[in-house]
C-alpha positions as CSV (number, residue, x, y, z in Angstrom):
1,M,13.0,-98.1,16.9
2,K,13.5,-95.0,15.1
3,K,11.1,-93.5,17.4
4,F,12.7,-94.4,20.2
5,A,16.0,-92.7,18.7
6,I,14.3,-89.5,18.0
7,L,13.1,-89.0,21.6
8,F,16.6,-90.4,23.0
9,S,18.2,-87.3,21.2
10,A,15.5,-85.0,21.8
11,L,16.3,-86.2,25.8
12,C,20.1,-85.6,25.2
13,V,20.0,-82.0,23.6
14,I,17.5,-81.3,26.6
15,A,20.0,-82.4,28.9
16,L,22.6,-80.5,27.6
17,T,21.1,-77.2,27.2
18,T,19.5,-77.3,30.7
19,N,22.8,-79.0,32.3
20,V,20.5,-81.4,34.1
21,W,23.5,-83.7,34.6
22,A,25.2,-81.1,36.5
23,T,27.7,-82.4,39.0
24,P,29.6,-79.7,41.0
25,T,31.6,-81.3,43.8
26,Q,30.5,-79.9,47.8
27,L,33.1,-78.5,49.6
28,T,33.6,-80.6,52.5
29,G,34.4,-77.5,54.8
30,N,35.6,-73.8,55.3
31,R,39.0,-74.5,55.3
32,H,41.7,-77.6,55.4
33,I,40.4,-78.3,51.3
34,F,41.8,-78.9,48.3
35,V,40.1,-76.5,45.3
36,H,40.6,-77.5,41.9
37,M,42.2,-74.2,39.8
38,Q,39.9,-74.6,36.5
39,N,42.8,-73.3,34.3
40,G,45.5,-75.3,36.3
41,A,47.7,-74.5,39.1
42,L,50.7,-72.2,38.6
43,Y,52.7,-73.9,41.1
44,S,51.5,-77.6,40.0
45,G,51.4,-80.4,43.2
46,D,53.4,-78.0,45.3
47,D,50.6,-78.4,48.2
48,I,50.0,-82.2,47.5
49,A,53.5,-83.0,48.4
50,V,53.1,-81.5,51.9
51,Y,49.1,-81.8,53.2
52,S,47.4,-85.0,52.4
53,G,44.5,-85.8,51.1
54,S,44.5,-85.3,47.6
55,T,46.3,-86.3,44.0
56,D,45.1,-83.4,41.9
57,S,48.5,-81.6,41.3
58,D,45.9,-78.6,40.0
59,A,45.0,-78.2,43.3
60,Y,45.6,-75.3,46.1
61,Y,45.4,-76.8,49.6
62,I,43.3,-73.7,51.6
63,K,45.0,-73.7,55.2
64,A,43.5,-70.2,56.9
65,D,44.2,-71.6,60.6
66,G,45.2,-67.7,61.1
67,G,43.1,-64.4,61.0
68,G,43.8,-63.8,57.1
69,L,41.1,-61.1,56.5
70,N,43.4,-58.1,56.6
71,Q,46.3,-57.8,54.2
72,L,44.1,-58.9,50.3
73,H,42.3,-56.1,49.3
74,I,40.2,-55.6,45.6
75,T,39.8,-51.9,44.2
76,T,38.5,-49.9,41.4
77,D,41.1,-47.3,42.5
78,L,44.5,-47.5,42.9
79,S,44.7,-44.4,45.0
80,N,42.7,-46.3,47.6
81,I,44.5,-49.9,48.0
82,N,42.4,-50.7,50.8
83,G,39.8,-51.4,48.3
84,Q,36.0,-50.8,48.6
85,N,32.2,-52.8,48.1
86,T,31.4,-52.3,44.4
87,T,28.0,-54.0,42.9
88,T,28.1,-52.8,39.1
89,N,25.6,-53.7,36.2
90,N,29.0,-53.3,34.1
91,T,29.0,-57.1,32.3
92,S,32.3,-55.4,31.2
93,G,35.4,-54.1,33.4
94,S,38.2,-54.3,35.5
95,F,39.5,-54.3,39.3
96,W,42.8,-55.3,41.3
97,V,43.7,-57.3,43.6
98,T,46.2,-55.4,46.5
99,T,48.3,-55.9,49.5
100,T,49.0,-53.9,52.1
101,G,50.1,-56.8,54.4
102,G,53.5,-56.5,56.7
103,R,55.2,-59.3,54.4
104,G,54.5,-57.3,51.4
105,Y,53.6,-59.6,48.8
106,N,51.9,-62.9,47.7
107,D,53.5,-65.6,45.5
108,D,50.2,-66.3,43.8
109,I,46.6,-64.9,43.5
110,V,43.4,-67.1,42.9
111,L,40.4,-65.6,41.6
112,V,37.3,-67.1,42.7
113,L,34.1,-66.1,40.3
114,S,30.8,-67.3,42.5
115,V,27.4,-67.3,40.2
116,K,23.8,-67.3,41.6
117,G,21.5,-69.8,41.0
118,S,21.0,-71.5,37.6
119,I,23.2,-70.4,34.6
120,D,22.3,-69.8,31.1
121,P,23.5,-72.8,28.8
122,N,25.0,-70.4,26.4
123,F,26.9,-68.4,29.6
124,S,30.5,-67.5,29.4
125,V,33.0,-65.2,31.0
126,N,36.4,-64.2,30.1
127,V,38.9,-63.3,32.5
128,K,42.3,-61.7,31.5
129,S,45.3,-61.2,34.5
130,S,47.9,-59.0,34.6
131,G,50.8,-58.4,37.0
132,Y,54.6,-59.4,38.2
133,S,55.5,-62.7,39.0
134,W,58.6,-64.6,39.9
135,Y,59.8,-68.0,41.5
136,P,58.7,-68.7,45.0
137,G,62.0,-68.9,47.3
138,D,61.6,-70.9,50.7
139,G,62.0,-68.1,53.3
140,S,66.0,-68.4,53.6
141,A,67.7,-65.0,53.9
142,N,69.6,-65.4,50.7
143,Y,66.8,-67.0,48.5
144,Q,63.4,-65.6,49.6
145,Q,61.9,-62.7,47.2
146,N,61.5,-59.6,48.4
147,P,59.7,-57.5,46.2
148,A,60.5,-54.4,48.0
149,N,63.8,-54.4,46.5
150,V,63.9,-51.9,43.5
151,S,66.1,-54.3,41.4
152,N,63.9,-57.5,41.5
153,P,60.4,-56.9,41.6
154,G,59.7,-60.0,39.4
155,T,58.8,-60.0,35.4
156,Y,55.3,-58.1,34.7
157,A,53.2,-59.7,31.8
158,T,50.3,-58.4,30.5
159,N,47.2,-61.2,30.0
160,A,49.2,-63.7,31.6
161,V,45.9,-65.4,32.0
162,N,43.4,-64.9,29.1
163,Q,40.7,-67.5,29.4
164,T,37.0,-68.0,28.7
165,F,35.3,-70.2,31.1
166,Y,31.6,-71.6,29.7
167,A,28.5,-73.0,31.5
168,S,29.7,-76.2,31.3
169,D,32.7,-75.3,33.8
170,F,30.2,-74.7,36.6
171,S,28.6,-77.8,35.8
172,S,31.9,-79.9,35.9
173,A,33.0,-81.7,39.0
174,T,35.8,-79.3,39.4
175,A,33.0,-76.5,40.3
176,Y,31.8,-75.9,43.8
177,G,28.1,-76.1,44.1
178,S,25.3,-75.6,46.6
179,N,27.5,-72.7,48.5
180,P,26.0,-69.3,49.5
181,Y,29.4,-68.5,51.6
182,K,32.9,-68.3,50.5
183,P,35.6,-70.3,52.3
184,G,38.2,-69.2,54.2
185,P,39.6,-68.4,58.0
186,G,37.4,-69.2,60.8
187,T,35.5,-71.9,62.5
188,G,32.5,-72.5,60.0
189,W,30.6,-71.5,57.1
190,T,30.5,-67.3,57.9
191,L,32.1,-64.9,55.1
192,P,30.1,-63.7,52.5
193,L,30.4,-63.5,48.8
194,F,30.1,-60.3,48.7
195,T,29.7,-57.3,52.1
196,G,26.2,-56.7,52.8
197,Q,25.0,-59.9,51.3
198,S,21.5,-61.3,52.5
199,D,20.5,-63.8,50.4
200,F,22.2,-67.3,52.4
201,V,19.8,-70.0,50.8
202,S,20.4,-69.7,46.9
203,N,23.0,-71.5,45.3
204,E,26.1,-70.4,44.0
205,T,28.4,-72.1,42.1
206,L,32.3,-71.4,42.6
207,L,35.3,-71.5,40.3
208,F,38.6,-71.2,41.3
209,I,40.9,-68.9,38.5
210,D,44.5,-69.1,39.3
211,L,45.5,-65.5,38.1
212,K,49.2,-66.7,37.8
213,R,50.5,-63.4,38.8
214,N,51.6,-62.2,42.2
215,N,51.1,-58.8,44.5
216,Q,53.1,-56.9,46.2
217,T,53.2,-53.1,47.7
218,D,54.8,-50.6,46.0
219,T,56.8,-49.6,49.6
220,G,60.7,-48.7,48.1
221,N,59.8,-49.2,44.4
222,P,57.0,-46.5,43.5
223,S,57.8,-47.7,39.8
224,L,55.8,-50.4,39.9
225,T,53.0,-51.1,37.6
226,D,50.2,-50.7,39.0
227,K,51.3,-50.1,42.4
228,G,52.6,-53.6,42.0
229,A,48.7,-54.7,42.1
230,V,47.2,-57.4,39.9
231,K,45.0,-56.3,37.5
232,V,41.7,-58.5,36.9
233,E,40.2,-57.4,33.5
234,Y,36.4,-59.8,32.9
235,S,33.4,-59.7,30.6
236,F,30.6,-61.9,30.7
237,S,27.8,-63.1,28.0
238,N,24.6,-64.3,27.8
239,M,24.3,-63.6,32.1
240,N,21.0,-63.6,33.6
241,T,22.1,-63.6,37.0
242,S,24.6,-62.1,39.3
243,A,28.4,-62.7,39.9
244,S,30.6,-62.0,42.2
245,F,34.5,-62.2,42.6
246,N,36.8,-62.7,45.6
247,A,40.3,-62.9,45.9
248,Y,42.6,-65.1,47.8
249,S,46.7,-65.7,48.5
250,W,48.7,-68.8,48.0
251,C,52.5,-68.3,49.5
252,L,55.2,-71.1,49.4
253,Y,56.7,-69.7,52.6
254,S,54.9,-67.6,55.2
255,N,54.8,-67.5,58.9
256,Q,51.3,-69.4,58.3
257,Q,52.7,-71.8,56.2
258,Q,52.4,-72.9,53.3
259,G,49.0,-73.2,51.2
260,I,46.0,-70.3,50.7
261,N,45.7,-68.1,53.9
262,W,44.5,-65.1,53.2
263,T,41.4,-63.8,51.2
264,Q,39.6,-60.2,51.2
265,N,37.2,-59.4,54.0
266,T,33.4,-59.1,53.3
267,S,32.3,-58.9,56.4
268,G,31.6,-56.4,59.3
269,S,31.0,-52.7,58.7
270,S,34.7,-51.7,58.0
271,G,37.9,-52.7,56.1
272,T,35.9,-54.5,53.6
273,S,35.7,-55.2,49.8
274,S,34.2,-56.9,47.3
275,F,32.6,-56.9,43.5
276,T,29.8,-58.0,42.2
277,V,28.5,-57.6,39.0
278,T,24.4,-57.9,38.2
279,P,22.2,-58.6,34.9
């Protein structure tokens, strides 16, 4: 009996340190899906009140029926709000999520962090977000938030999100695995996780993180901090593989209707932006 207890304890240690029992969820499609916010949804329960198929109040709905690839960008240089493609081996750094869309704002920005292959059991990543926020309006003329209004750009906060995510988060049912593409607009899985991606075979595990900040253009209000963009700061520890960041935006009221309808473009030869960290 004593030998059995020792053997069982040893097997438990091996399982915990190698993620043998990892069970990330498989995404059922590239759109028309609910995705869980690993740190809770800022607008909790709003999408499940509109779309059927989930009881998770910390999930947003990726609708993405339109094009949705033109207005959102990732940039390391605010003099270029259209963004660029970045690959870096700096395990700590920062970037901004910007918008150039005609609407001029997004109610909430969501970050998707994808990690390639097996993950070190001691892996962790800290994510911070800074930017503006407001409670979104319903689209009526006298209520819809208008960030271009100098008198009402929302409330700015530094480190609105300051949270560390661990290897165990990537092996939970609230992560999404076996997916070398990112969800979003289109008829099927066609969107790379970063511009220039050539490996569409290796497993990528995705974590959705609600940055709990909006972004907006600086049109009409050039005094906005960071030109109205959301600043993202990251710091990896025990990283033995590559990771990529993707930006998504949620809106309560738009021509595309409620939900997540936009992500930055990672495909093609122009108008793309992406951010990848390699060991």
